[in-house]
C-alpha distance (Angstrom), angle and dihedral (degrees) to the residues before:
residue distance angle dihedral
P1 . . .
D2 3.82 . .
A3 3.81 92.9 .
L4 3.80 109.3 56.9
A5 3.79 98.9 174.5
H6 3.82 104.9 171.8
R7 3.79 136.7 60.0
A8 3.79 131.5 -153.9
P9 3.81 114.6 -164.0
A10 3.79 115.0 -133.1
K11 3.78 129.4 -134.4
A12 3.79 115.7 -139.4
T13 3.78 128.2 -144.5
T14 3.79 125.6 -178.6
Y15 3.77 124.9 -135.2
G16 3.78 112.2 -158.2
A17 3.80 107.5 169.6
Y18 3.82 94.9 113.8
A19 3.79 127.6 83.2
G20 3.78 113.5 -103.6
R21 3.80 97.4 -4.7
A22 3.77 141.0 75.0
I23 3.79 127.2 -161.0
A24 3.78 123.3 -146.1
F25 3.80 117.5 -148.3
Y26 3.80 119.1 -162.0
R27 3.78 125.2 -159.0
A28 3.79 123.8 -170.4
E29 3.78 126.5 177.0
M30 3.79 122.7 -144.1
T31 3.80 112.5 -156.4
G32 3.79 135.8 -170.5
L33 3.80 94.3 36.9
R34 3.78 117.5 164.8
P35 3.82 113.9 -127.3
S36 3.80 113.7 -102.8
A37 3.82 92.8 5.1
R38 3.81 117.7 131.7
Y39 3.81 116.5 -123.1
F40 3.78 129.9 -167.8
Y41 3.79 121.6 -148.2
R42 3.78 146.8 158.2
A43 3.79 132.3 -157.3
G44 3.78 129.9 -139.8
A45 3.78 141.2 63.6
P46 3.82 136.6 -93.8
A47 3.80 91.6 -108.3
T48 3.82 96.3 50.5
G49 3.79 103.3 28.4
W50 3.78 135.2 -111.7
S51 3.77 137.0 -84.6
P52 3.78 120.3 -121.3
V53 3.80 114.1 -81.3
R54 3.81 109.7 -89.6
S55 3.78 131.7 -174.4
F56 3.78 137.7 -150.4
R57 3.77 137.7 174.6
A58 3.79 114.9 -119.1
T59 3.78 112.2 -116.4
V60 3.78 125.1 -119.5
D61 3.79 108.2 -117.6
T62 3.79 98.6 166.2
P63 3.80 128.7 46.9
P64 2.90 141.9 -74.6
P65 3.81 94.6 57.9
S66 3.82 88.9 -154.6
A67 3.78 113.6 -156.9
R68 3.80 94.0 -15.2
L69 3.78 97.0 97.9
P70 2.88 126.8 153.1
Q71 3.78 96.0 43.1
H72 3.79 110.0 -142.9
H73 3.81 115.9 -149.6
V74 3.82 122.5 178.1
I75 3.80 113.9 -152.4
F76 3.80 130.0 -173.0
G77 3.78 141.8 148.6
D78 3.79 142.9 -153.0
M79 3.81 98.9 22.8
G80 3.79 116.2 169.3
A81 3.77 134.7 -159.5
S82 3.81 86.8 -111.7
Y83 3.81 125.8 41.4
A84 3.81 90.2 24.0
Y85 3.79 88.8 156.8
S86 3.79 94.6 161.5
L87 3.79 96.2 56.1
C88 3.79 93.3 72.1
W89 3.79 143.6 -40.8
D90 3.81 92.1 -90.2
C91 3.81 95.6 60.5
G92 3.79 116.9 100.0
S93 3.78 140.5 137.4
S94 3.82 95.4 -40.0
F95 3.80 121.0 90.6
N96 3.79 99.9 -126.4
C97 3.77 116.4 66.3
T98 3.80 126.6 -176.8
C99 3.79 113.2 -173.2
N100 3.79 105.0 -138.2
N101 3.80 92.9 151.5
R102 3.80 105.7 62.1
T103 3.80 98.2 170.2
A104 3.82 97.5 98.2
G105 3.78 140.2 18.0
I106 3.79 126.7 47.5
I107 3.82 90.0 -48.2
S108 3.82 88.6 65.9
E109 3.82 92.1 58.8
L110 3.80 95.9 65.1
D111 3.80 97.3 94.5
W112 3.80 90.8 67.1
A113 3.81 106.8 13.4
D114 3.79 112.9 122.4
M115 3.79 92.8 -174.5
L116 3.81 144.3 -0.1
L117 3.80 120.8 -143.3
Q118 3.82 126.0 -168.0
V119 3.79 113.1 -170.1
G120 3.79 99.0 -151.1
D121 3.81 143.3 -67.7
F122 3.79 108.6 83.6
A123 3.81 129.7 -163.4
Y124 3.84 98.6 -17.0
D125 2.92 86.8 -87.6
M126 3.80 132.2 3.1
D127 3.80 93.0 -162.9
D128 3.81 98.4 45.4
Y129 3.82 118.4 119.1
N130 3.79 91.4 15.8
G131 3.79 90.6 -54.7
A132 3.81 96.9 -49.4
T133 3.82 92.1 119.3
G134 3.80 89.4 56.5
D135 3.80 90.5 49.0
I136 3.80 91.5 52.8
F137 3.79 92.6 47.0
M138 3.79 92.2 52.1
H139 3.81 90.1 48.2
N140 3.79 89.8 52.0
I141 3.80 96.6 45.4
E142 3.82 90.7 46.7
Q143 3.79 86.8 78.2
V144 3.81 88.2 73.8
A145 3.82 104.2 16.2
A146 3.81 92.4 59.9
N147 3.79 88.8 62.6
A148 3.82 105.1 38.1
P149 3.81 133.0 29.7
L150 3.82 111.3 -88.5
M151 3.79 112.5 -152.7
V152 3.79 120.9 -173.2
C153 3.77 151.1 178.1
H154 3.77 127.4 -161.2
G155 3.80 130.8 -106.6
N156 3.77 139.0 -163.3
H157 3.81 93.7 -85.9
D158 3.80 89.0 57.6
F159 3.80 90.1 60.6
L160 3.78 101.6 46.4
K161 3.81 103.8 98.1
N162 3.80 110.9 12.2
N163 3.81 108.4 20.4
Y164 3.81 95.5 -102.5
S165 3.80 92.2 -52.6
R166 3.82 96.6 134.4
Y167 3.80 91.4 43.3
S168 3.81 91.5 47.9
A169 3.81 92.4 49.5
E170 3.80 95.0 42.7
F171 3.80 95.0 48.7
A172 3.80 101.7 32.0
L173 3.81 87.9 124.5
M174 3.81 92.6 74.8
P175 3.83 109.9 121.6
T176 3.78 98.5 -103.3
R177 3.79 115.5 -169.1
S178 3.78 93.4 -175.8
P179 3.81 120.4 93.2
Q180 3.79 90.1 -151.7
M181 3.80 119.7 105.6
V182 3.80 116.9 -142.1
P183 3.83 125.6 -131.0
T184 3.81 117.4 -112.8
A185 3.80 136.1 161.3
N186 3.81 86.6 -104.8
G187 3.81 92.1 55.3
P188 3.83 131.2 -95.9
A189 3.80 114.1 -21.4
P190 3.83 136.5 -173.6
N191 3.78 111.1 -82.5
S192 3.80 106.4 -96.2
W193 3.81 89.8 147.0
Y194 3.80 94.6 86.1
Y195 3.79 125.5 8.7
S196 3.81 141.0 127.7
F197 3.78 140.1 -132.4
D198 3.79 140.9 172.3
S199 3.78 124.7 -119.3
G200 3.78 111.7 -177.0
L201 3.80 108.2 -65.1
V202 3.82 94.3 -4.6
H203 3.79 130.5 85.8
Y204 3.81 107.7 -158.0
V205 3.80 123.8 -160.4
A206 3.80 119.3 -167.4
V207 3.80 114.1 -155.4
S208 3.79 133.9 -174.6
T209 3.78 109.0 -125.9
E210 3.81 86.6 175.3
L211 3.79 92.5 72.6
Y212 3.79 88.2 73.9
F213 3.82 88.7 63.5
F214 3.82 108.3 27.3
N215 3.83 109.0 20.4
A216 3.80 104.5 25.7
D217 3.80 92.4 159.5
M218 3.83 87.8 69.3
V219 3.82 95.1 52.8
P220 3.84 97.0 88.9
Q221 3.79 90.5 49.3
Q222 3.81 93.0 50.0
H223 3.80 91.2 45.1
A224 3.80 91.9 54.0
W225 3.80 91.1 47.2
I226 3.83 92.8 50.2
E227 3.79 91.8 49.6
A228 3.80 92.2 50.1
D229 3.79 90.7 47.7
L230 3.81 93.9 50.0
Q231 3.79 91.2 45.8
A232 3.80 89.7 57.1
V233 3.82 97.0 52.0
D234 3.81 113.4 119.8
R235 3.82 103.5 -146.5
A236 3.81 89.9 -165.6
R237 3.82 87.9 64.6
T238 3.82 100.2 33.2
P239 3.81 108.0 17.8
W240 3.81 93.4 173.6
V241 3.82 118.0 69.8
V242 3.80 119.2 -168.7
V243 3.81 124.3 -177.3
F244 3.80 117.6 -165.4
G245 3.78 133.6 -172.7
H246 3.77 138.2 146.0
R247 3.81 108.1 -101.7
S248 3.76 127.3 55.9
V249 3.76 130.1 -98.5
Y250 3.81 87.6 -169.9
C251 3.81 129.6 10.5
S252 3.81 139.3 133.8
T253 3.80 106.0 -143.9
D254 3.81 107.6 105.8
G255 3.79 142.9 -53.9
S256 3.79 94.1 -37.2
C257 3.80 86.8 68.9
G258 3.82 88.2 64.6
A259 3.79 121.2 53.0
D260 3.82 95.8 3.0
A261 3.80 93.5 51.1
A262 3.81 89.7 45.4
A263 3.81 90.5 55.0
V264 3.80 91.4 56.1
R265 3.79 94.5 38.2
D266 3.81 101.0 43.1
G267 3.80 102.3 20.9
L268 3.77 137.0 -130.1
P269 3.84 123.6 -28.0
Q270 3.79 111.6 -103.0
P271 3.84 126.9 -141.4
G272 3.78 92.3 -117.9
G273 3.78 93.6 46.9
G274 3.77 133.0 -90.3
R275 3.79 127.3 61.9
A276 3.79 134.9 -85.4
Y277 3.82 139.8 -166.2
G278 3.80 96.3 32.7
M279 3.80 121.9 161.6
E280 3.81 100.2 -134.0
P281 3.83 97.3 67.6
L282 3.82 90.1 52.0
L283 3.79 93.5 47.9
F284 3.81 91.4 49.6
R285 3.80 96.3 42.6
Y286 3.80 94.5 52.4
G287 3.78 99.0 36.7
V288 3.81 99.3 -115.2
D289 3.79 106.4 -171.4
L290 3.80 100.5 -154.8
F291 3.78 137.5 14.3
I292 3.82 111.0 -162.2
N293 3.81 126.6 -171.3
G294 3.78 145.1 152.5
H295 3.84 128.3 -156.3
E296 3.81 93.5 110.3
H297 3.82 106.5 81.7
N298 3.77 93.6 -133.3
Y299 3.79 140.6 59.3
E300 3.78 126.5 -94.8
R301 3.79 127.2 167.4
M302 3.76 116.1 -167.1
Y303 3.77 131.9 -166.2
D304 3.79 122.9 -121.4
V305 3.81 106.6 -51.8
Y306 3.78 134.2 -170.8
Q307 3.80 124.7 167.7
N308 3.80 90.4 -14.8
K309 3.80 92.1 -54.4
T310 3.79 127.7 113.4
T311 3.79 139.3 -172.2
Q312 3.83 88.0 -159.2
S313 3.78 88.9 -129.5
T314 3.80 131.7 150.1
T315 3.82 93.2 172.1
D316 3.79 112.5 77.0
P317 3.83 91.6 -19.1
K318 3.77 113.3 -155.3
A319 3.81 96.0 -142.1
T320 3.79 141.1 20.7
T321 3.80 119.4 -56.8
Y322 3.83 111.6 -133.2
I323 3.81 123.1 -149.0
V324 3.82 129.3 -177.4
T325 3.81 113.6 -160.2
G326 3.80 107.4 167.4
S327 3.79 100.9 132.0
A328 3.81 104.3 96.7
G329 3.82 89.1 120.6
C330 3.78 135.3 -93.5
S331 3.80 141.1 163.6
E332 3.82 91.4 -82.8
L333 3.82 88.3 62.5
H334 3.81 118.6 -168.3
E335 3.77 132.6 4.6
P336 3.81 110.0 -154.1
F337 3.79 123.3 -146.0
R338 3.81 107.3 -103.6
L339 3.80 97.8 170.5
P340 3.81 128.0 73.1
Q341 3.78 112.5 -96.1
P342 3.81 109.9 -104.6
A343 3.79 124.1 -143.4
R344 3.81 90.4 -107.5
S345 3.82 89.7 65.8
A346 3.81 114.3 85.5
L347 3.80 100.1 -178.9
R348 3.80 135.3 1.6
A349 3.81 122.9 -171.5
N350 3.80 125.5 -172.9
T351 3.80 94.7 -160.3
F352 3.80 138.7 96.3
G353 3.78 114.6 -89.8
Y354 3.79 151.4 119.3
S355 3.81 136.1 -127.7
R356 3.77 137.0 -114.8
M357 3.78 122.8 -154.4
E358 3.79 115.4 -167.8
V359 3.80 116.1 -171.0
H360 3.79 106.4 -159.2
N361 3.79 99.4 174.6
A362 3.80 142.3 -39.0
T363 3.80 93.1 -59.7
H364 3.82 108.2 28.9
L365 3.80 127.4 66.0
R366 3.80 124.8 170.3
W367 3.81 120.5 -152.5
Q368 3.81 124.3 -166.1
Q369 3.79 135.8 176.5
V370 3.81 117.7 -148.1
Q371 3.81 119.8 -155.8
T372 3.82 118.9 -135.9
Q373 3.79 101.4 173.9
K374 3.83 113.3 136.1
D375 3.81 108.5 164.9
T376 3.80 96.6 114.9
P377 3.82 135.6 26.6
A378 3.80 88.3 -101.6
D379 3.82 90.1 52.7
K380 3.79 92.4 47.9
A381 3.78 90.8 52.9
M382 3.81 88.1 55.9
Y383 3.83 96.6 46.6
G384 3.79 106.5 130.1
A385 3.81 94.2 13.6
V386 3.80 119.9 139.8
I387 3.82 109.4 -120.3
D388 3.82 98.3 173.3
D389 3.80 126.1 36.1
V390 3.79 122.0 169.5
W391 3.80 138.7 155.1
I392 3.78 117.9 -137.1
I393 3.79 109.4 -157.9
Q394 3.78 120.1 -168.2
R395 3.80 117.2 173.7
H396 3.79 95.4 166.5
H397 3.79 109.5 50.5
G398 3.77 115.7 -174.9
P399 3.80 143.0 73.4
F400 3.78 115.5 -9.3
T401 3.79 90.0 -149.2
R402 3.80 87.5 94.7
H403 3.83 86.7 72.1
E404 3.81 96.5 52.2
A405 3.81 93.0 113.9
T406 3.82 90.1 55.5
W407 3.79 92.1 51.6
R408 3.82 93.8 46.0
A409 3.80 89.3 55.7
L410 3.81 94.1 52.7
P411 3.82 120.5 87.5
A412 3.80 118.1 -129.2
G413 3.78 113.7 -81.8
Q414 3.81 92.5 19.3
G415 3.79 113.8 176.8
R416 3.81 143.5 75.2
S417 3.80 113.4 -75.1
A418 3.81 89.1 -152.4
A419 3.80 87.3 68.5
S420 3.83 88.9 66.2
R421 3.81 125.7 82.1
T422 3.83 137.0 -175.5
I423 3.82 127.6 -157.5
D424 3.81 113.7 -162.2
H425 3.79 115.2 -174.4
V426 3.82 91.2 -169.1
T427 3.80 96.5 58.7
R428 3.82 92.9 28.7
R429 3.79 88.3 -131.0
T430 3.76 132.7 135.0
Y431 3.79 112.7 -166.5
T432 3.78 142.0 161.2
A433 3.78 122.3 -116.8
D434 3.79 95.3 -105.0
E435 3.82 96.6 56.4
């Protein structure tokens, strides 16, 4: 760290959507990095000063992933500038958060995290107080994002005031593979709304679920791009395929798991009847292993699901596994489960938390949910505890269409309700779906 021998010039863009102030964003690209090697860096200029020296480990984007197995990915959604309970123990109801205690929370994952992923809704909200809330959030998240890659997608709260303009400017460095620019209140921006990248054994695809609600004219274009991207995946190189967005395809929280989820899952109503451009047919056709989202401020892990049916399997699942992880903590706090738990839902938790995804090899993936609730002494004693721990084993990656006969034979809602469980920190109850 005392011998920083290389320089990467930065490109500046100006964001001017706020009254009386402009924000400059700088992007610099480091090239020639060796996979898994640790690099030290600082940002700044002689005239304006320098940041502290930070470090990160270069990701593995081509196989083999050498000694970096298991891959350790930290995934969370809906984190605000305030109430960012999952970031670290020191974060609470105030906006500014300095992580002095680094023994638990996302901050504690940095020694082995290969990547961080936030599935939408930043700061609550980026544009509030003339953008000051967004500034504070970025200052807070810098404590982890300066030391591990932070990958993102946008959510509904990122649209509310300026049509994703702050999000698009803040995260313009996402590895877009689309030549299309996207429309924002700050002018056309690089397409960070849907894109893909490889991380070791995983091919990730970021999608905009928000297009179904705010920019429906772009849905066919995104749909075609996603299909082309999934068609091109080489499962010998990246056997695991994970699609992430903000809103649910399946969930069981409240009304948003009805019509809104159906719009993403089944697509847009068509003039002649029926729906088109839904996500579920693509996920099934191309054998997507996991779909991960936020939006619901809770945690829900589902089994393999197709057309509202499930085999309740985590070993060689015959359809996509759906996971909601939107409980990192924000000013809107919790979102209780108001609907009965269906058989497709393995575990629901109404508590703050974040997720770990460990990719051990081409066939074995471990998923955990970490609780970060700290409202009561009992909660504080559980801060950092793992409340869900499951292995997903897939020895036959590829299209799920080969299982169509199995799914046709299953009635809707197939599965044992006793295999489902809910943890509710408010009522202090843990119960199965058939209670």
